[in-house]
C-alpha positions as CSV (number, residue, x, y, z in Angstrom):
1,M,-3.2,38.9,-39.5
2,I,-0.3,41.2,-41.1
3,K,1.4,40.1,-44.5
4,E,4.7,41.3,-45.5
5,G,5.3,39.7,-48.9
6,M,5.3,35.8,-48.2
7,Q,6.1,36.2,-44.4
8,T,2.8,36.3,-42.1
9,K,2.7,37.8,-38.5
10,R,-0.1,37.0,-36.3
11,E,-2.0,39.5,-34.0
12,Q,-1.8,38.3,-30.5
13,I,-5.3,40.1,-29.7
14,Q,-8.4,38.0,-30.5
15,T,-11.6,40.1,-30.7
16,R,-14.1,38.1,-32.8
17,M,-16.9,36.3,-31.3
18,M,-16.4,32.2,-31.7
19,L,-19.0,29.5,-31.7
20,L,-17.1,26.5,-30.1
21,P,-18.5,22.7,-30.1
22,P,-19.0,20.8,-26.8
23,L,-15.8,20.7,-24.8
24,E,-15.8,16.8,-25.1
25,A,-15.2,17.0,-28.7
26,F,-11.7,18.5,-28.1
27,I,-10.7,15.4,-25.7
28,P,-8.9,12.7,-27.8
29,E,-10.6,9.4,-27.5
30,D,-7.4,7.8,-26.2
31,H,-6.5,10.6,-23.8
32,P,-5.9,9.4,-20.2
33,I,-8.4,11.3,-18.6
34,R,-11.0,10.0,-20.9
35,R,-9.9,6.5,-20.0
36,L,-10.2,7.2,-16.4
37,N,-13.4,8.5,-16.6
38,R,-14.7,5.3,-17.9
39,V,-13.7,3.3,-15.2
40,L,-14.3,5.7,-12.4
41,D,-17.5,5.2,-10.0
42,L,-18.4,8.1,-8.1
43,S,-22.1,7.4,-8.0
44,F,-21.8,7.1,-3.8
45,V,-20.6,10.5,-3.4
46,H,-23.7,12.4,-2.7
47,E,-25.0,10.1,-0.4
48,A,-21.7,9.4,1.4
49,V,-21.3,13.3,2.2
50,R,-24.9,14.1,2.9
51,G,-24.6,14.4,6.6
52,H,-21.9,17.2,6.1
53,Y,-24.2,19.5,4.5
54,C,-27.3,21.6,5.5
55,Q,-29.9,20.6,3.2
56,D,-32.5,23.5,3.9
57,N,-30.6,26.4,4.6
58,G,-27.3,28.4,3.5
59,R,-25.9,29.0,-0.1
60,P,-25.6,26.2,-2.7
61,S,-22.3,24.1,-2.4
62,I,-19.8,23.2,-4.8
63,D,-20.8,19.5,-6.1
64,P,-19.0,17.4,-3.7
65,E,-18.3,14.8,-6.9
66,V,-16.2,17.8,-8.5
67,I,-14.6,18.2,-5.2
68,I,-13.4,14.7,-5.3
69,R,-12.6,14.7,-9.2
70,L,-10.4,17.5,-8.2
71,F,-8.6,15.4,-5.5
72,L,-8.4,12.7,-8.1
73,L,-6.5,15.2,-10.8
74,Q,-4.1,16.0,-7.7
75,A,-3.3,12.2,-7.4
76,I,-3.2,11.3,-11.0
77,E,-0.7,14.3,-11.9
78,G,1.3,14.3,-8.5
79,M,0.4,17.7,-7.8
80,V,1.8,18.5,-4.3
81,H,-0.2,22.0,-4.0
82,V,-3.8,22.5,-4.5
83,R,-3.3,26.2,-5.8
84,E,-1.3,24.8,-8.6
85,L,-3.9,22.1,-9.2
86,I,-6.3,25.0,-9.7
87,R,-4.1,26.7,-12.0
88,Q,-3.9,23.8,-14.2
89,V,-7.3,23.0,-14.2
90,Q,-7.9,26.7,-15.5
91,V,-6.1,26.0,-18.7
92,N,-6.1,22.6,-19.3
93,L,-9.3,21.6,-21.6
94,A,-9.3,17.8,-20.5
95,Y,-9.3,18.6,-16.6
96,R,-12.1,21.1,-17.2
97,W,-14.1,18.3,-19.1
98,F,-13.4,15.7,-16.4
99,I,-15.1,17.9,-13.6
100,G,-17.7,18.7,-16.0
101,Y,-17.1,22.8,-16.2
102,D,-17.2,24.7,-19.2
103,L,-14.8,27.2,-20.5
104,D,-16.3,30.4,-19.2
105,E,-17.2,28.8,-15.7
106,K,-15.5,30.0,-12.6
107,L,-13.6,27.3,-10.8
108,P,-13.9,26.6,-7.1
109,D,-11.6,28.5,-5.1
110,H,-8.3,26.4,-3.5
111,S,-9.8,27.2,-0.1
112,T,-12.7,25.2,-0.8
113,L,-10.9,22.3,-1.3
114,S,-8.8,22.7,1.8
115,K,-12.1,23.3,4.0
116,A,-14.0,20.1,2.1
117,L,-11.2,17.9,3.5
118,D,-12.0,19.0,7.1
119,R,-15.7,18.7,6.4
120,F,-15.6,15.2,4.6
121,G,-12.8,13.8,7.1
122,D,-11.4,10.3,5.2
123,S,-14.5,8.1,5.3
124,V,-15.8,9.2,1.4
125,F,-12.1,8.6,0.4
126,D,-11.9,5.2,1.9
127,E,-15.2,4.3,0.3
128,L,-13.5,5.3,-3.2
129,F,-10.4,3.0,-2.5
130,K,-13.0,0.2,-1.5
131,R,-15.0,0.6,-4.7
132,S,-11.7,0.4,-6.8
133,I,-10.8,-3.0,-5.1
134,A,-14.3,-4.2,-5.9
135,Q,-14.0,-3.1,-9.5
136,C,-10.7,-4.9,-9.9
137,K,-11.7,-8.0,-8.4
138,S,-15.0,-8.1,-10.6
139,S,-12.9,-7.6,-13.7
140,G,-10.6,-10.5,-12.7
141,L,-7.3,-8.6,-11.7
142,I,-7.2,-9.8,-8.3
143,D,-6.1,-13.4,-7.8
144,G,-5.8,-13.4,-3.9
145,R,-3.6,-16.3,-3.6
146,V,-0.3,-14.6,-2.9
147,L,-0.2,-11.3,-1.1
148,H,2.5,-9.0,-0.3
149,V,3.0,-6.4,2.8
150,D,5.5,-3.7,3.2
151,A,5.8,-0.2,4.4
152,T,7.3,3.0,3.2
153,T,8.3,6.5,4.6
154,I,6.7,9.5,3.6
155,R,8.4,13.1,4.0
156,A,6.2,15.4,6.3
157,D,5.7,18.9,5.6
158,L,7.3,20.1,8.7
159,D,10.8,21.6,9.7
160,K,12.6,18.8,11.9
161,D,13.0,21.5,14.6
162,R,9.2,21.4,15.5
163,V,8.7,17.6,15.6
164,G,6.8,16.7,18.6
165,K,6.6,20.2,19.8
166,D,3.5,21.5,21.6
167,D,3.2,24.6,18.8
168,S,4.0,22.1,16.0
169,P,1.7,22.6,12.8
170,D,1.8,18.8,12.5
171,P,1.4,17.4,15.7
172,D,1.2,13.6,14.5
173,A,4.5,13.7,12.2
174,R,7.4,11.9,14.0
175,F,11.1,11.0,13.1
176,G,11.6,8.1,11.1
177,H,14.4,6.4,9.3
178,F,14.3,7.2,5.5
179,P,16.0,5.0,2.5
180,D,19.0,7.2,2.7
181,G,19.7,6.7,6.4
182,H,18.7,9.9,7.7
183,L,16.1,10.6,10.6
184,R,13.3,12.8,8.9
185,P,9.8,13.9,10.2
186,G,7.2,12.0,8.4
187,Y,4.7,9.4,8.1
188,K,4.6,5.4,7.3
189,Q,2.1,3.7,4.8
190,Q,1.8,0.0,5.2
191,T,0.5,-1.4,1.9
192,V,-0.7,-4.9,1.0
193,V,-0.5,-5.9,-2.4
194,D,-2.0,-8.6,-4.5
195,D,0.9,-10.6,-6.6
196,H,-1.3,-11.0,-9.8
197,K,-1.5,-7.4,-11.4
198,R,-0.3,-5.4,-8.3
199,V,-3.8,-4.2,-7.1
200,I,-3.4,-2.5,-3.6
201,L,-5.9,-4.1,-1.4
202,G,-5.0,-2.6,2.1
203,L,-3.4,0.3,3.6
204,S,-2.8,2.0,6.8
205,V,-1.2,5.4,7.8
206,S,0.9,5.8,11.2
207,P,3.7,8.4,12.2
208,A,7.2,7.2,11.1
209,N,8.4,6.2,14.2
210,H,6.0,3.1,14.2
211,T,7.1,-0.5,13.8
212,E,5.6,-1.6,10.7
213,G,5.9,-5.3,11.7
214,D,3.5,-4.6,14.8
215,D,0.5,-4.0,12.3
216,A,1.2,-6.6,9.5
217,V,-1.6,-9.2,10.7
218,D,-4.3,-6.6,11.0
219,A,-3.3,-4.9,7.5
220,V,-3.7,-8.4,5.9
221,D,-6.7,-9.1,7.6
222,Q,-8.2,-5.9,6.5
223,A,-7.1,-6.6,2.9
224,I,-8.7,-10.2,3.1
225,E,-12.0,-8.8,4.4
226,Q,-12.0,-5.8,1.7
227,A,-11.3,-8.1,-1.3
228,G,-13.0,-11.2,-0.1
229,I,-10.2,-13.5,-0.8
230,N,-8.4,-16.3,1.1
231,P,-4.7,-16.2,0.7
232,V,-2.1,-19.0,1.0
233,A,0.8,-17.0,1.5
234,V,1.8,-13.5,2.8
235,C,5.1,-12.5,1.7
236,A,7.1,-9.9,4.0
237,D,11.0,-8.4,4.2
238,S,12.8,-9.7,7.3
239,A,11.6,-6.7,9.6
240,Y,8.5,-8.6,9.8
241,A,9.9,-12.1,10.7
242,S,8.9,-12.3,14.4
243,G,7.3,-15.3,16.3
244,E,4.2,-13.4,16.9
245,N,3.5,-12.7,13.1
246,S,4.6,-16.3,12.1
247,A,2.2,-17.7,15.0
248,A,-0.9,-15.4,13.8
249,F,-0.6,-16.6,10.3
250,E,-0.2,-20.1,11.1
251,V,-3.5,-19.6,13.1
252,R,-5.2,-18.2,9.9
253,G,-3.7,-21.0,7.8
254,I,-1.5,-18.5,5.6
255,R,2.1,-19.4,4.6
256,F,4.2,-16.6,6.2
257,I,7.2,-15.8,3.7
258,S,9.7,-13.6,5.5
259,P,13.1,-14.3,6.0
260,P,13.8,-14.5,9.7
261,R,17.2,-12.7,11.1
262,L,19.9,-14.6,12.6
263,P,19.2,-15.3,16.5
264,R,20.9,-13.0,19.0
265,N,23.0,-14.9,21.7
266,G,23.2,-13.3,24.8
267,T,26.2,-15.6,25.9
268,G,28.6,-14.5,23.3
269,S,29.5,-15.4,19.7
270,R,31.7,-18.1,20.9
271,Y,28.9,-20.2,22.5
272,Y,26.2,-22.2,21.2
273,T,23.3,-20.0,20.0
274,I,19.8,-20.7,20.3
275,E,19.6,-22.7,16.9
276,D,22.0,-25.3,18.6
277,F,19.2,-26.4,21.2
278,A,16.4,-28.2,19.7
279,Y,13.0,-27.2,21.0
280,D,10.5,-30.0,21.9
281,E,7.1,-27.8,21.6
282,S,4.6,-30.8,23.2
283,N,6.9,-30.8,26.5
284,D,7.9,-27.4,26.3
285,V,11.5,-27.9,26.9
286,F,14.9,-27.4,25.1
287,I,17.5,-30.1,24.4
288,C,21.1,-29.0,24.5
289,P,23.6,-30.4,22.1
290,N,24.7,-32.9,24.7
291,G,21.1,-34.1,25.4
292,C,20.2,-32.3,28.5
293,L,17.1,-30.8,29.2
294,L,16.3,-26.9,29.7
295,R,13.0,-26.5,31.4
296,N,10.6,-23.5,31.3
297,V,11.1,-21.6,34.6
298,G,8.7,-18.8,33.9
299,R,8.6,-15.3,32.2
300,M,11.3,-12.8,32.2
301,A,10.7,-9.9,34.7
302,G,9.7,-6.9,32.8
303,H,9.1,-8.9,29.7
304,P,6.0,-10.7,29.8
305,D,6.1,-12.2,26.0
306,R,9.3,-13.6,26.9
307,R,10.2,-17.2,28.7
308,K,13.3,-18.3,30.4
309,Y,14.4,-22.1,30.2
310,R,17.1,-23.1,32.2
311,A,19.6,-26.3,32.7
312,S,20.3,-28.0,36.0
313,T,23.2,-27.1,37.7
314,L,24.4,-30.7,38.0
315,S,24.0,-31.5,34.3
316,C,26.1,-28.6,33.2
317,K,28.9,-29.3,35.9
318,N,29.4,-32.7,34.4
319,C,29.0,-31.6,31.0
320,N,32.2,-32.1,28.9
321,L,30.8,-29.5,26.1
322,K,30.3,-26.7,28.6
323,P,33.3,-24.6,27.4
324,L,31.4,-24.3,24.3
325,C,28.1,-23.4,25.9
326,T,28.3,-21.0,28.9
327,K,31.0,-19.9,31.6
328,A,27.9,-19.4,34.2
329,A,27.2,-22.5,36.5
330,Q,24.2,-23.4,34.3
331,R,23.0,-22.7,30.9
332,C,19.8,-20.6,30.3
333,V,18.0,-19.6,27.1
334,N,15.7,-16.8,26.8
335,V,12.8,-16.9,24.2
336,G,9.7,-15.5,22.9
337,I,6.4,-17.1,23.9
338,H,5.9,-17.6,20.1
339,H,9.3,-19.3,19.7
340,A,7.9,-22.7,18.4
341,S,6.4,-20.8,15.5
342,L,9.8,-19.0,14.8
343,V,11.6,-22.4,14.6
344,R,9.1,-23.6,12.0
345,L,9.6,-20.4,9.9
346,R,13.5,-20.8,10.0
347,A,13.1,-24.1,8.4
348,D,10.9,-23.3,6.0
349,S,12.9,-20.2,4.9
350,K,15.6,-23.0,3.9
351,T,13.3,-24.4,1.2
352,D,13.2,-23.7,-2.7
353,S,9.5,-22.6,-2.7
354,F,9.9,-20.3,0.1
355,R,12.9,-18.5,-1.8
356,Q,11.2,-18.6,-5.0
357,L,8.1,-16.6,-3.4
358,Y,10.2,-14.4,-1.5
359,R,12.0,-13.0,-4.7
360,S,8.6,-12.2,-6.0
361,R,8.1,-9.6,-3.3
362,A,10.4,-6.8,-4.3
363,P,9.1,-6.5,-8.1
364,V,5.7,-6.1,-6.8
365,V,5.2,-4.1,-3.5
366,E,8.3,-2.2,-4.1
367,G,7.3,-1.5,-7.7
368,V,3.9,-0.1,-6.3
369,F,6.2,2.2,-4.0
370,A,8.2,3.5,-6.8
371,E,5.0,4.1,-9.2
372,A,3.4,5.6,-6.3
373,K,6.1,8.3,-5.5
374,Q,7.7,9.0,-9.1
375,W,4.3,9.7,-10.6
376,H,1.8,10.6,-7.9
377,S,4.1,12.2,-5.3
378,L,3.6,9.8,-2.3
379,G,7.0,10.7,-1.4
380,R,6.1,14.1,0.3
381,A,2.9,15.1,2.4
382,W,0.6,17.3,0.8
383,R,-1.0,18.5,3.9
384,R,-0.5,18.2,7.6
385,G,-2.1,15.7,10.2
386,L,-2.4,12.1,10.3
387,S,-6.2,12.0,8.9
388,K,-5.1,14.2,5.6
389,M,-2.1,12.0,5.5
390,R,-4.4,9.0,5.0
391,I,-6.7,10.8,2.4
392,Q,-3.4,11.5,0.1
393,C,-2.7,7.6,0.6
394,L,-6.2,6.5,-0.1
395,L,-6.1,8.8,-3.1
396,I,-3.0,7.5,-4.6
397,A,-4.1,4.0,-4.1
398,S,-7.3,4.4,-5.7
399,V,-5.8,6.1,-8.8
400,I,-3.2,2.9,-9.0
401,N,-5.8,0.5,-8.8
402,L,-8.1,2.4,-11.4
403,K,-5.0,2.3,-13.6
404,R,-4.9,-1.4,-13.6
405,L,-8.7,-1.0,-14.6
406,I,-7.7,1.2,-17.5
407,S,-4.9,-1.2,-18.6
408,L,-7.5,-3.9,-18.9
409,F,-10.0,-1.6,-20.6
410,M,-7.3,-0.8,-23.5
411,A,-6.5,-4.7,-23.8
412,Y,-10.1,-5.2,-24.2
413,F,-10.4,-2.9,-27.2
414,T,-7.2,-4.1,-28.7
415,L,-8.4,-7.6,-28.5
416,K,-11.7,-6.6,-30.1
417,S,-9.8,-5.4,-33.3
418,I,-8.1,-8.8,-33.9
419,P,-9.9,-11.5,-35.7
420,K,-11.3,-14.2,-33.7
421,S,-9.5,-16.9,-35.5
422,V,-6.1,-15.4,-34.5
423,L,-7.0,-15.2,-30.9
424,K,-8.1,-18.7,-31.2
425,A,-4.6,-19.8,-32.2
426,A,-2.9,-17.7,-29.6
427,G,-5.2,-19.2,-26.9
428,R,-2.9,-22.6,-27.3
429,I,0.5,-20.6,-26.4
430,I,-0.7,-17.7,-24.2
431,S,0.6,-17.6,-20.7
432,R,-1.3,-17.8,-17.3
433,D,-3.2,-14.3,-17.9
434,S,-5.4,-16.2,-20.8
435,R,-8.1,-16.0,-18.3
436,L,-8.1,-12.3,-18.5
437,I,-7.1,-12.1,-22.2
438,L,-9.1,-14.6,-23.9
439,G,-12.0,-14.9,-21.3
440,I,-12.4,-11.0,-20.6
441,D,-16.1,-11.1,-21.8
442,K,-17.1,-13.1,-18.7
443,Y,-15.9,-10.2,-16.6
444,P,-18.5,-7.3,-16.3
445,L,-15.8,-5.0,-17.9
446,A,-18.5,-3.6,-20.2
447,A,-20.1,-2.1,-17.1
448,Y,-17.6,0.6,-17.0
449,L,-17.3,1.5,-20.9
């Protein structure tokens, strides 16, 4: 250090030996990484990946738990490139402490992480996601009565001119419609979210050209199995409102909240639409506005999931409403095989309770998508291929669920500092979340502290 009067100039070269306290001493108690570490359960990792390592030959490996922790850091901070992740860990004390490396330890090479993904596959990350759900459930963060399902597009790391080509570096990516209306190569993540605390209960990943409504029932079934819940309602946007989905949820005893689109009329807008015809499910006939029957005449050629109903030529010939119905000799109606369920869905969509439940959808599931894209880089694929895209989605979903646990953990210690007399008085006016706030001791949160 050089002194010139009262002005001081520090030398930038440090040559003295220093004795430092443990690395943990430098990490503040309220640091987000320390909070994450308190709720993180990776006890399963070594056993889960044991089959991917030779146990009696070769060089010692990088600890697989360290690899998982590095990938979690990538998801937490939304770092697209693994090289940037390693550079950040190199200089960040909290990151080093999180993965268990001292200041003078050499970090794993970025290529080690990439090879680990090929070695592990997505099974260990799927287990990480399932455990985050189990932790949230055991801590009372999952209500399970109302679920929201929706899909979001993810831009692939691929030039649009190479989509679907034999030499494409990402053979699984496909063109899909993105929110701005453009077609881009990418993937689609379908997600099931619990209404109570926005915990992610299930997800699936597919190429971007996949129709999300086709997988809705399977996605909800997966979430029900993983979380061990019995929902009473599932909310989705109008893209999911098919007769097939409506019928499937009816069989499961789940109310389907998805506004059906206006029926298409093959005879033109100036004629009666399908909604003007009453459907008698017990007799499998339609009744026209003039009271005549349209009977089932079989399935449509080339469309095994659709049926054709036809009125008699005589009844149409003598009908005074025919100018409003059809210009053909007889009126025909073509519907899907689950039309009755679609009729009930349209009737339900006009009720106040249906509208109220549907209004709750966007803040929950779209809020989760916004969180995942803005803070954890879900909007862009980190790597190429469907399997690696699924790993990215599982990591980010696990991190989001763990953040819900961290919030509960923070609330726990906040309440611990409040006198019991104050809490008792507040209990009389507290909201529906009182079972989490005042009854928090009955959940095994202490196991994570």
